[in-house]
N, CA and C atoms as an extended XYZ file, in Angstrom:
204
Properties=species:S:1:pos:R:3:atomname:S:1:resname:S:1:resid:I:1 pbc="F F F"
N       -17.954       23.168      -45.352 N   MET     1
C       -18.586       22.592      -44.435 CA  MET     1
C       -19.500       21.270      -43.685 C   MET     1
N       -19.398       20.762      -45.141 N   THR     2
C       -19.558       19.340      -45.240 CA  THR     2
C       -18.516       18.519      -44.794 C   THR     2
N       -17.552       18.821      -45.159 N   THR     3
C       -15.898       18.093      -44.709 CA  THR     3
C       -15.958       18.308      -43.179 C   THR     3
N       -15.846       19.292      -42.518 N   MET     4
C       -16.037       19.487      -41.312 CA  MET     4
C       -17.364       18.619      -40.642 C   MET     4
N       -18.050       18.555      -40.627 N   TRP     5
C       -19.956       17.302      -40.234 CA  TRP     5
C       -18.769       16.314      -40.326 C   TRP     5
N       -18.125       15.884      -41.629 N   LEU     6
C       -17.377       14.206      -41.646 CA  LEU     6
C       -16.215       14.390      -40.994 C   LEU     6
N       -15.935       14.920      -40.501 N   VAL     7
C       -14.371       14.593      -40.237 CA  VAL     7
C       -14.755       14.750      -38.402 C   VAL     7
N       -15.918       15.097      -37.707 N   VAL     8
C       -16.660       15.287      -36.552 CA  VAL     8
C       -17.547       14.070      -36.181 C   VAL     8
N       -17.756       13.529      -37.832 N   GLY     9
C       -18.629       12.340      -37.729 CA  GLY     9
C       -17.854       10.979      -37.112 C   GLY     9
N       -16.438       11.224      -37.993 N   VAL    10
C       -15.411        9.826      -37.944 CA  VAL    10
C       -15.149       10.373      -36.740 C   VAL    10
N       -14.693       11.201      -36.299 N   ALA    11
C       -13.873       11.370      -34.415 CA  ALA    11
C       -14.871       10.830      -33.728 C   ALA    11
N       -15.962       11.262      -33.996 N   ALA    12
C       -17.011       10.487      -33.005 CA  ALA    12
C       -17.112        9.102      -33.103 C   ALA    12
N       -17.039        8.443      -34.355 N   LEU    13
C       -17.642        6.859      -34.446 CA  LEU    13
C       -15.829        6.604      -33.767 C   LEU    13
N       -14.642        6.994      -33.957 N   VAL    14
C       -13.814        6.165      -33.857 CA  VAL    14
C       -13.800        6.127      -31.847 C   VAL    14
N       -13.974        7.892      -31.498 N   MET    15
C       -14.317        7.216      -29.988 CA  MET    15
C       -15.525        6.520      -29.680 C   MET    15
N       -16.576        6.294      -30.130 N   ILE    16
C       -17.192        5.154      -29.478 CA  ILE    16
C       -16.953        3.850      -29.900 C   ILE    16
N       -16.247        3.733      -30.821 N   GLY    17
C       -15.375        2.182      -31.125 CA  GLY    17
C       -14.573        1.905      -30.166 C   GLY    17
N       -13.790        3.176      -29.658 N   THR    18
C       -12.438        2.663      -28.873 CA  THR    18
C       -13.002        2.523      -27.168 C   THR    18
N       -14.254        3.376      -26.772 N   VAL    19
C       -14.836        3.229      -25.611 CA  VAL    19
C       -15.263        1.732      -25.786 C   VAL    19
N       -15.917        1.290      -26.682 N   GLY    20
C       -17.318        0.044      -26.665 CA  GLY    20
C       -15.459       -1.041      -26.462 C   GLY    20
N       -14.698       -1.223      -27.525 N   TRP    21
C       -13.947       -1.937      -27.113 CA  TRP    21
C       -12.769       -2.300      -26.093 C   TRP    21
N       -12.667       -0.741      -25.392 N   VAL    22
C       -12.016       -1.235      -24.001 CA  VAL    22
C       -12.820       -1.707      -22.987 C   VAL    22
N       -14.210       -1.135      -22.865 N   ALA    23
C       -14.977       -2.114      -22.186 CA  ALA    23
C       -15.409       -3.181      -22.088 C   ALA    23
N       -15.488       -4.021      -23.476 N   TRP    24
C       -15.685       -5.643      -24.038 CA  TRP    24
C       -14.003       -6.193      -23.562 C   TRP    24
N       -13.061       -5.881      -23.356 N   ARG    25
C       -12.047       -5.821      -23.181 CA  ARG    25
C       -11.843       -5.845      -21.404 C   ARG    25
N       -12.305       -4.988      -20.627 N   ASP    26
C       -12.248       -4.842      -19.424 CA  ASP    26
C       -13.207       -6.097      -19.291 C   ASP    26
N       -14.144       -6.130      -19.592 N   ARG    27
C       -15.539       -7.184      -18.523 CA  ARG    27
C       -14.957       -8.549      -19.122 C   ARG    27
N       -14.053       -8.461      -20.396 N   ALA    28
C       -13.838      -10.138      -20.763 CA  ALA    28
C       -12.495      -10.520      -19.749 C   ALA    28
N       -11.616       -9.496      -19.499 N   ARG    29
C       -10.492      -10.070      -18.534 CA  ARG    29
C       -10.857      -10.787      -17.319 C   ARG    29
N       -10.041      -11.533      -17.078 N   THR    30
C       -10.463      -13.024      -16.046 CA  THR    30
C        -9.796      -12.589      -15.238 C   THR    30
N       -10.353      -12.557      -13.952 N   VAL    31
C        -8.647      -12.320      -12.730 CA  VAL    31
C        -7.863      -13.885      -12.900 C   VAL    31
N        -6.695      -13.224      -12.648 N   GLY    32
C        -5.148      -14.305      -12.861 CA  GLY    32
C        -5.433      -15.012      -11.493 C   GLY    32
N        -4.573      -16.226      -11.506 N   ALA    33
C        -4.247      -16.767       -9.673 CA  ALA    33
C        -3.689      -15.962       -8.748 C   ALA    33
N        -2.267      -15.213       -9.635 N   GLU    34
C        -1.531      -14.509       -8.497 CA  GLU    34
C        -2.688      -13.400       -8.302 C   GLU    34
N        -3.746      -12.960       -8.758 N   ASP    35
C        -4.624      -11.805       -8.054 CA  ASP    35
C        -5.392      -12.117       -7.454 C   ASP    35
N        -5.546      -13.329       -7.260 N   ARG    36
C        -6.314      -13.678       -6.396 CA  ARG    36
C        -5.718      -14.391       -5.058 C   ARG    36
N        -4.057      -14.837       -5.176 N   THR    37
C        -3.254      -15.117       -4.174 CA  THR    37
C        -3.042      -13.961       -3.485 C   THR    37
N        -2.682      -12.460       -3.856 N   ALA    38
C        -2.179      -11.506       -3.228 CA  ALA    38
C        -3.204      -10.889       -2.867 C   ALA    38
N        -4.630      -10.992       -2.968 N   GLY    39
C        -6.402      -10.695       -2.175 CA  GLY    39
C        -6.214      -11.530       -0.943 C   GLY    39
N        -5.717      -12.613       -1.434 N   ARG    40
C        -5.839      -13.858        0.660 CA  ARG    40
C        -4.726      -13.712        1.034 C   ARG    40
N        -3.222      -12.732        0.219 N   ASP    41
C        -2.408      -12.563        1.510 CA  ASP    41
C        -2.452      -11.345        2.307 C   ASP    41
N        -3.249      -10.219        1.422 N   ALA    42
C        -3.537       -8.910        2.085 CA  ALA    42
C        -4.265       -8.976        3.003 C   ALA    42
N        -5.518      -10.134        2.398 N   GLN    43
C        -6.578      -10.042        3.762 CA  GLN    43
C        -5.861      -11.125        4.844 C   GLN    43
N        -5.182      -11.894        4.805 N   ALA    44
C        -4.723      -12.700        5.851 CA  ALA    44
C        -3.463      -11.729        6.722 C   ALA    44
N        -3.035      -10.473        6.220 N   ARG    45
C        -2.181      -10.194        6.961 CA  ARG    45
C        -3.138       -8.503        7.725 C   ARG    45
N        -4.396       -8.195        6.701 N   GLN    46
C        -5.579       -7.555        7.497 CA  GLN    46
C        -5.904       -7.969        9.126 C   GLN    46
N        -6.307       -9.388        8.745 N   HIS    47
C        -6.642      -10.079        9.720 CA  HIS    47
C        -5.864       -9.926       10.719 C   HIS    47
N        -4.750      -10.589       10.462 N   ARG    48
C        -3.284      -10.546       11.446 CA  ARG    48
C        -3.306       -9.392       12.284 C   ARG    48
N        -3.469       -8.365       11.529 N   TYR    49
C        -2.689       -6.900       12.316 CA  TYR    49
C        -4.235       -6.174       13.329 C   TYR    49
N        -5.538       -6.614       13.098 N   GLU    50
C        -6.000       -6.450       13.596 CA  GLU    50
C        -6.206       -7.544       14.775 C   GLU    50
N        -5.792       -8.568       14.687 N   ALA    51
C        -5.902       -9.325       15.880 CA  ALA    51
C        -4.571       -8.607       16.837 C   ALA    51
N        -3.585       -8.654       16.045 N   GLU    52
C        -2.493       -8.152       17.473 CA  GLU    52
C        -2.947       -6.547       17.358 C   GLU    52
N        -3.404       -5.594       17.009 N   ARG    53
C        -4.231       -4.290       18.021 CA  ARG    53
C        -5.065       -4.453       18.615 C   ARG    53
N        -6.074       -5.902       19.073 N   HIS    54
C        -6.701       -6.124       19.900 CA  HIS    54
C        -6.220       -6.553       21.317 C   HIS    54
N        -4.914       -7.037       20.476 N   PHE    55
C        -4.421       -7.694       22.497 CA  PHE    55
C        -3.535       -6.545       22.576 C   PHE    55
N        -2.929       -5.515       21.615 N   ALA    56
C        -2.499       -4.449       22.358 CA  ALA    56
C        -3.504       -3.540       23.364 C   ALA    56
N        -4.531       -3.328       22.358 N   GLN    57
C        -5.496       -2.572       23.407 CA  GLN    57
C        -5.776       -3.293       24.277 C   GLN    57
N        -6.228       -4.429       24.821 N   ASN    58
C        -6.199       -5.419       25.928 CA  ASN    58
C        -5.530       -5.163       26.992 C   ASN    58
N        -4.402       -5.407       26.336 N   ASP    59
C        -3.172       -5.448       27.393 CA  ASP    59
C        -3.013       -4.418       28.033 C   ASP    59
N        -3.229       -2.753       27.273 N   THR    60
C        -3.179       -1.130       27.330 CA  THR    60
C        -4.297       -1.581       28.696 C   THR    60
N        -5.754       -1.574       28.152 N   ILE    61
C        -6.951       -1.462       28.978 CA  ILE    61
C        -6.433       -2.136       30.780 C   ILE    61
N        -6.051       -3.129       30.661 N   HIS    62
C        -5.828       -3.925       32.060 CA  HIS    62
C        -4.545       -3.885       32.465 C   HIS    62
N        -3.428       -3.127       31.674 N   ARG    63
C        -2.088       -2.581       32.440 CA  ARG    63
C        -2.500       -2.011       34.146 C   ARG    63
N        -1.812       -2.410       34.943 N   GLY    64
C        -2.247       -1.837       36.101 CA  GLY    64
C        -3.205       -2.182       37.205 C   GLY    64
N        -4.238       -2.990       36.427 N   GLN    65
C        -5.631       -3.188       37.472 CA  GLN    65
C        -5.026       -4.433       37.586 C   GLN    65
N        -5.531       -4.892       39.030 N   GLU    66
C        -5.683       -6.288       39.455 CA  GLU    66
C        -6.505       -7.290       38.887 C   GLU    66
N        -6.019       -8.288       38.539 N   HIS    67
C        -6.983       -9.593       38.020 CA  HIS    67
C        -7.427      -10.228       39.150 C   HIS    67
N        -8.686      -10.477       39.265 N   HIS    68
C        -9.306      -11.535       39.796 CA  HIS    68
C        -9.674      -13.101       39.417 C   HIS    68
């Protein structure tokens, strides 16, 4: 019975250590220049898409109406 509790305790310590190490590693990780550039590119594409949709919807609303 003691051996079983010893194995369970060691397994728990290994699990806690692994979770702690992964959390520390992810927190210490820095964002690279490529990630920042990709984020800016994605945001620029999104803004362009939204502007094109706005223009297309505006054109649809005013099509067939006289403009004074």
